[in-house]
C-alpha positions in Angstrom: 10.6 4.0 -5.9 10.6 5.6 -9.9 11.6 1.5 -11.6 8.6 0.5 -9.5 6.7 3.6 -11.0 7.4 3.3 -14.5 6.6 0.1 -15.0 2.3 0.4 -12.9 0.5 2.3 -16.9 0.9 -1.0 -18.1 -0.6 -3.3 -15.2 -3.5 -0.8 -14.7 -5.8 -3.3 -13.9 -6.0 -6.3 -11.9 -4.8 -9.0 -13.8 -2.3 -7.8 -15.8 1.6 -8.7 -16.0 5.1 -7.0 -17.6 8.5 -8.2 -17.6 11.0 -6.4 -15.1 13.6 -5.7 -17.2 16.5 -4.5 -15.4 17.0 -5.0 -11.4 15.1 -4.3 -8.4 16.7 -4.3 -5.2 13.7 -4.3 -2.9 16.0 -2.8 0.3 16.0 0.1 -2.1 12.3 0.3 -0.8 13.1 0.9 3.1 14.4 3.9 4.8 18.1 3.7 5.4 17.3 3.7 10.0 15.7 0.0 10.0 14.2 1.7 13.4 10.6 0.2 14.2 7.3 -0.1 16.1 5.2 -3.0 16.2 1.7 -3.6 17.4 -1.0 -5.8 17.1 -4.2 -5.0 15.4 -6.7 -5.2 12.7 -7.2 -4.6 9.2 -8.3 -1.8 7.7 -11.0 -3.4 5.6 -14.4 -4.6 6.8 -14.9 -6.5 8.4 -11.5 -5.1 10.4 -10.5 -8.9 11.9 -7.9 -8.2 15.1 -5.3 -10.3 12.6 -2.6 -8.0 11.3 0.8 -6.8 13.2 1.4 -3.4 12.0 5.2 -2.6 11.4 5.8 1.6 11.1 9.4 2.5 10.5 10.3 5.4 12.7 12.1 7.3 9.8 9.4 7.8 7.0 10.0 6.4 2.7 9.6 9.7 0.3 7.1 9.3 -2.7 6.8 12.4 -5.6 3.2 13.2 -5.8 4.0 11.6 -9.9 4.4 8.0 -8.3 1.3 8.7 -5.8 -0.9 9.4 -8.5 0.1 6.6 -10.8 -0.7 4.2 -7.5 -3.9 5.7 -7.0 -4.5 4.5 -11.1 -4.6 1.2 -10.2 -7.3 -0.4 -10.0 -8.5 -3.3 -8.1 -10.7 -5.6 -11.4 -9.6 -6.7 -15.0 -9.7 -4.5 -17.7 -13.2 -4.7 -19.1 -14.8 -5.6 -16.1 -17.0 -3.4 -14.5 -16.6 -2.2 -10.8 -18.3 -3.9 -8.6 -18.3 -1.6 -6.0 -19.6 1.7 -7.8 -22.0 2.8 -9.9 -20.3 5.1 -12.4 -19.1 2.0 -14.2 -15.1 1.2 -14.0 -14.4 4.7 -12.4 -13.3 4.1 -9.2 -9.5 3.3 -8.4 -8.0 2.0 -5.3 -8.8 5.0 -3.2 -10.2 5.8 -0.1 -9.0 2.1 0.9 -8.7 3.0 5.3 -11.3 3.5 8.1 -10.1 6.6 10.0 -6.9 5.8 13.4 -8.8 4.2 16.0 -8.2 4.0 19.7 -5.3 2.4 21.2 -7.5 -0.3 23.8 -5.0 -2.3 25.4 -2.8 -2.9 22.6 1.2 -2.9 23.2 2.9 -1.3 21.1 6.4 -2.1 20.6 10.2 -0.3 19.6 12.7 -2.4 17.5 16.0 -0.8 16.2 17.5 2.1 16.9 16.6 4.1 20.3 
């Protein structure tokens, strides 16, 4: 995660790119224990369509506060463009991009991997 976190300040706005000069192994971003739960659910933002297969690992992966803050500073609009969703003209970052958990309803929760 640290390799990615070091590069993110160079791509803080939509459309920016950075060259990756050292290999990043995506498998290192996943927990060693590959057990997980899965269920059919919905998007976390409007229109909240029921079109998502959620996968929740049983074992959490950890990020430092520093790494989390770097992710919080990502912007979902281009550099020089005003944020279309906030009166502070570009001060909004990718935060509060979620909704509270909803009741399970008739969803089926499946367990996979280690038990």
